[in-house]
N, C-alpha and C positions, 0 to 999 in steps of 0.2 A: 863607147862604152869600150872598155879595157878586154883583152880574151879574158884574163884573170875574173874579173867580173861576170863575165857573161858564163864562165864555167859555175860560179859561185850563185848566178841566179839558175841557172838548171838543176844545179843540186839541192838548192835550200830546199826543195818541198820531202825530200827523201829524208836529208838529213834531220828536219824538224817533224817530220811524219813517222819516223822508222817503229817506234813507240805504241805511236797511237793507229798506224795504218789498217789496223783491224774495224778501229770503234770508223772511219772515214768511209772504209770498202767495202767489207762484209755487214754492216750496219743495212746499209742502203744498195741490197743486194738485188742483182734480177733472176730471170728465168733464162737460162743457157740457150743461146739460138744452137740448135745440133747439126745447123748445117755448115758454120765455121769453119772454114777453110784451117788444114794443118798451119798453117805459116799467119793465123792470124796477126795481128798487131799488139805483142804484149802490153804497148803504153794503152791501145784505148781499153785491154781486158782489166789491167790494177785500175782505171781508176772508174772505171765503169762511165764512161764518156763517150757521145756520140756527135763530132762536130759539126759545126752548119757547114753547108756547103761551101764549099769557099776554102776554107776556113784549111784541111787535113795536109794541103801542102806546105801550107803556108806556115806552118804552127810552131817552126821551129823559129824563123824569122819576129813571129808576132812574141817570143819569148825573149830575143833580143832586144826587145823593142821595147817593153815595157819591163821597168825593173818590178821584182818581186817583191811582195807587201808581208810583212812574216804577219803570223795569225795572232790575233787579238787572246793571250792564254786567259788575261781576266774573266771571259766571259764562256760561261758553261758547255762542257761537249757531251755530257750525258745528262742523260734524265732522269730525273728523279722517278719512284712511286709515289712519294705525295703529290708532284705533278698530275700522276696517272688519276691517283685515289680521287685530286680534287675535280676532274670531269666527270669521272663512273659516279661519284656520290653528291654531286652538285645539285644545288635546292633548286637550279637554275631547270634542270632536263631530270627531276625526280618525278613529275607527274607521265613525262613522256615514257621515263623508263616503266615507271606503274602501267600503262596503256598496250605497252608492249607484252607483259606477263601477262595483261586479262584476258591480250587479244588469244595469247596461246594456249590459257586453260578454257577458252570457249571453243578452240579449234578441238583441244583436249577430249572436250565433254559432245562436242559436233560429230567426231570422228567415234564416237562407241555408237552410234544409231544405226551406221551403216545405213542412212535412206539416201534418194538421190537430191531431195532437198538441203543435205546437212553438203552434201558434194557444191552444189549451186555455191549455199551460204560463204562457202570456204574459199572458193574460187574468189568471187565477187570480193569477200572484205580480203581474202588475199593480195590481189591486185591490187586495191582501193587503198587500202596503209601502205604497200611498198612506194607505188609511185606518190602517192600523198606526203609519204616524209622524205619521199626522194627529191620531189619539186621545193618540199621545203627546205632541206639543206641546200638546194642550187639557191634560191632565192635569199638567203643568210649575207648575204652579201650586200643587198639593200639595207641603209640602217634600222629603218621600219620594221621590217620582216624580223628582222634581228631582234630588238628591241620587245617586241609582243610576244616572241617565241622563245624568249631567255626568260621570262622574268618568275616569279619564285612564288606564284597562285595558279588557281588551273586556269587561269586566263590564256596562259603558253600553248593550253591545247587549242586555240579557236584556229590560227590557222594551218597547222597539218588535220585538225579535224573536220575542215572546210575541205581543201582539199582530198579528204581521203574519201570524206563522203561523196561528193562531186565522181570520184572515178569508181568508186565501187555502184554507185546507182546506174552511170555509164556501164558496166562491165554487166549489171542484173537487168538492166533493159535489153543489151544483148544478146544473152543467152536464152532469154526471152519472146526475142523476134519472132514473129508468124513464121516467116518462111525462111531465116538463116540460124535458127537459134540453137538446130543439132550442129551444122558447123562449126559455129561460133563455141559453143561447149568442148566440140572435138579440139578444135585451136589449142584454146585456152586450158585446157587438160595437159597438152602435150606439151604447151609452155610451161607448167608446173611440173613435169618428169623431167624436161630438159632442166630447169631450177635446181631439181632436186640433185643431178648428175654430178652439173659442175659445183655444188653446193659441197659434197662431198673430196671433190679434187682441192676446192676452197680451204676446205676445213684444217684439210693436211700443212696445204701452206701456211696458213695463219697460226697455225698451230706454233709454228717452228721459234716463233718470234718469242717469246717469254724464254725457250730453252736455249735458245741464240743467244739471245741478251746476258744469262746467267754465265753460257761457257764464255763468251768475249770478255765480262769482268773479272773471270778467275785467272784466264789466259793475259792477263796484264803484269800478274804475278811472276810471270817467267821468264827467263833468260831468253834473248835470242839468239843468243850462239850456246844455249844449253842441249843434251842430249836426253830424250827419254822412248820409253818406250809405253808409257802410260796410254797413250793413242789406241796400239796395236792391240794391247790389251784389254783397254775399254771395250772397245768395239767389238772384240770378238767374245766377251764375257758378258754385254749388257745384257744383249737376247736371251740367253741361258738364264741372269740371275731376274728375269721379271717373268722367263716361264717357271721357274721355283715357287717368286711371290703369287704369281696366277694360282700356281698349285696349292698353293697354301690357303688361298681364297676360295677356287672350289672345292676344299675339303672343307670349309667352314658354311660355305652355303649350303652343302651334302648334309650338314648335322641339322642345318635349320630348313631346309626344306625338302618336305619328304617325299614329294616329286620328284625333285631332281638326284634326290640319293641314291633312287633304283637305278640313274642314269651314269655316275660316277661311279666308274667299276674303270679295271686293268684297260679298256679296250679307250675308255675316255682318254685316261692320261695320256696310254700312248699317242691315242690323236693328236693332242695338247701339245706335247714335245718334240713332236714330226713337226708339227706347224709351224710351232715355234725357230724350228732348225731350216726348214725350208725356206722360212724368212731371213734368218740371219743368216747361213752362209752364202747366198750368192751377193748376198750385199755387202759383206764380208771381202770378200774377193771383188769384186769392184772397184772398190774403196783400196784395198793392198794394190792394184793394177792404177789406182788414180794417183795415189800420193806418193807408192814408190818410195825410195831413200827419204823423200820431205816428211814421210810419216815419225821419222826418229827427232828433228827440230821441235824441241821443246815447247816453244807457243805454237806451234799446228798440232802437234800432240795434245796438249793440254784444251785443246777448244774441240777437237775431236773428239775427245774422249766424255767431255762434260757436256756437251752435245748428246751424243750417242746415250748415256744415262737417264738424259731426262727424257729423249723423247721416244725412246725405246718403251718406255712405259706406256706412252699414248699409243704406240702399236699394239704392246701386249694386250691394253683395254680391248680395242677392237677386235683384237685375234678371240680372244674369251668371248664375248658377245657373242659371235661368231658362232664359235664350236657351241655354244650353248643354246643359239636358236635352230642350232642342226636336231637336237633334241629334243625340247620344249616350245611350246606356243601357247604366249606369245612372250619377246620377252620385251615387252614395251614399258615396262619398268624401268630397266636396264637405260634405254634407250631416253624414254624422258629425263634420268636423272642426267644426263650425261647430254641432253640437249640444252638444257641450263645451264651445265658449265660451257659447255661450247660455244651459247649465245656471250656469256661475261667475256670468256675469254676473246671472242670477235670484237667484243667492245673493247678489251681493253688492247688489242694487237692492232684494230686501226688508232686507238688515240694515241699508242705509243708510237708509230708511224708518222702521226701528225704531227705529234710535240719531237721527234725526232727531226725529219724536216725543217721544221722550224728552226733547232736549236742551230741545228748544222748551217743553217741559212744565217744566223745570227753569227756565230764562232767565225764564220771564212767570206763574210760579204764585202770584206775589203779589204780581200787577199786577189790575187790571180788564178786560185782555187777554181778547175768547174762545178758548178752547183746546180748544174740543171735546169732547165727550162719549167718542169713542172713543182709541184707541189702548193697549189694556190687550191686545186681541186677540193681537196679534202685539209679542212683546219682544224684548230681548237674549237672553235665555235660553232662549226658543222658535223663533226663528227659523229657524233652522238644519233644525230638525225641520218646519216650515212645508215651508221651500223644497226639503225632499228628498222630502216628499210630493206636493207638484207637480211634480214634477221626475220625478217615479217612473212619476206618469201621463201625461205627455208621452214619455217614452221606451217606456212601454206601448205607446202608442196609435201611436205612428210606426213601431215596429220590429211592431206588429200588421198594419196597413196594408201595410209592404212584405212580409210573409210571405204574408198572405190573396190569394189574387187576386179581390178583390171587386168583382159587375158595378156597387155605385157607385162606385169609387173607381178599382180597378183597381190593379196593381203598383208598385212603389216608381219607375219613372217618373211613373208618374201621381200618385201620393204627393207626391213633389217638385215636378211643376210647379203643383198645388193650393196647395199649402204656401207656399211662394215667392210667389206670387198675392195669398194673400189677406194674407201681409205686408207688400206693396208696396203694395195699396190700404190697410189698415189705418194703415201709416208715414206714408201723405200725410196721413190724418185727424188724427194723432198731431202732424204738423208745425203742423197747424192750430188745433190744441186747449192745445197748449204757447203758441203766440203770444196765442189769445185770450187766456189765462189770465196771459198777462204786461199784456196792456193792461187789463185789469177789474182786476187786481191792484194794476196803477198808478190805479185810479179814472181812465182814461183815457178808455174807451167803457161804457155800460151796456146795448148791443143786446144782446140772442140772441144764441147762436152762429150759428144760419143768416141769421138779421140782419143781422151784424155785414159778412157778407162781399157784400151786397147792395148796399150807396151807401158812397161811398170817405166815408173822414171829414177833415175840415177843423180843423186844431190852431187 
């Protein structure tokens, strides 16, 4: 191969992907390794790629041997909302979604009894449905299981119902064992507490997907060479804007809820805006350090701006309910409503990731782009079953803690405070990670995650 051809081979991916770099790199993002060295290879970070053993040193020679195959532009790069809604509203999964919401309603009713038998039922059914649907999702690869579990009638519930019943009975027998019942119940209870804590981090992580996708699509309209202060202004004003919106919501609630009217005073208002500032200012400072002069890049600025506008609304909600729960007991209605919203968004986010991976593989399968070895774990055929499994565990953990007056967390007010605090802290970390992935995905910085926030960058 001639030297000029070699140079074209190496340059082609950048030339052809310059306009769509965000869709290929930031959409399939990753949680950065905080221990990355300062001199981590920028190429690996740009394409989110971990080479196989023995390939890293010979990457250049591989590029020289294998000619670059252009992307097939006729294949779609993005996922339409219709594709996602087709999964969420499919008649093949309707009965499974109905089972999920019926289970959550049952958990809610049981939690109000504050009884020992309610805790045991929540533990048994929670673990039973979680494992039942998880194994159903894993077995969907078998054609017979797939056909039986995705019918358009109630027969689709046979496999998950049998598996869920098996695991639920197994757990029920375990917590009523004549010798080990106390230890088994304690172990499973701590398991639900662990699930509850992990779910708060996962909730903040999954919630980024709709806002990030919106920001990516908006970013495509901006010029690569343009300059803008939109990102800086939006990231500092978004918390303030949502703080004002939250204040108006509190005012409305105070006018209609007499119990809260006594709490909504000057002190409450000061605490609200101080909380927003304590969240917003450190986040803005760390983002400013991370972006440096790259924040004036119009594409970077637009993505960061639109993402901040949406995601800060999510954080403001949790901050508002956290402050409300400090004055009123309980805040269960707000948590229950948002639990439903969260479950819908989790199903949406998992569906989006599954479809996005399939679309990306289809788009790049004939090229020399690295498309990863993962992606077959969750697909459009089993994503709804995994989503039901995860959300059943979430519902069980939440209602279990609301029912049990455990010395570790307490009743429903303690559950509310801790869950919202975890979401707020992890949400701020998510904002930093999403912006970090944007910068590394476009090849603007190569530092590790922590290192990127220590010193400002110069363009």
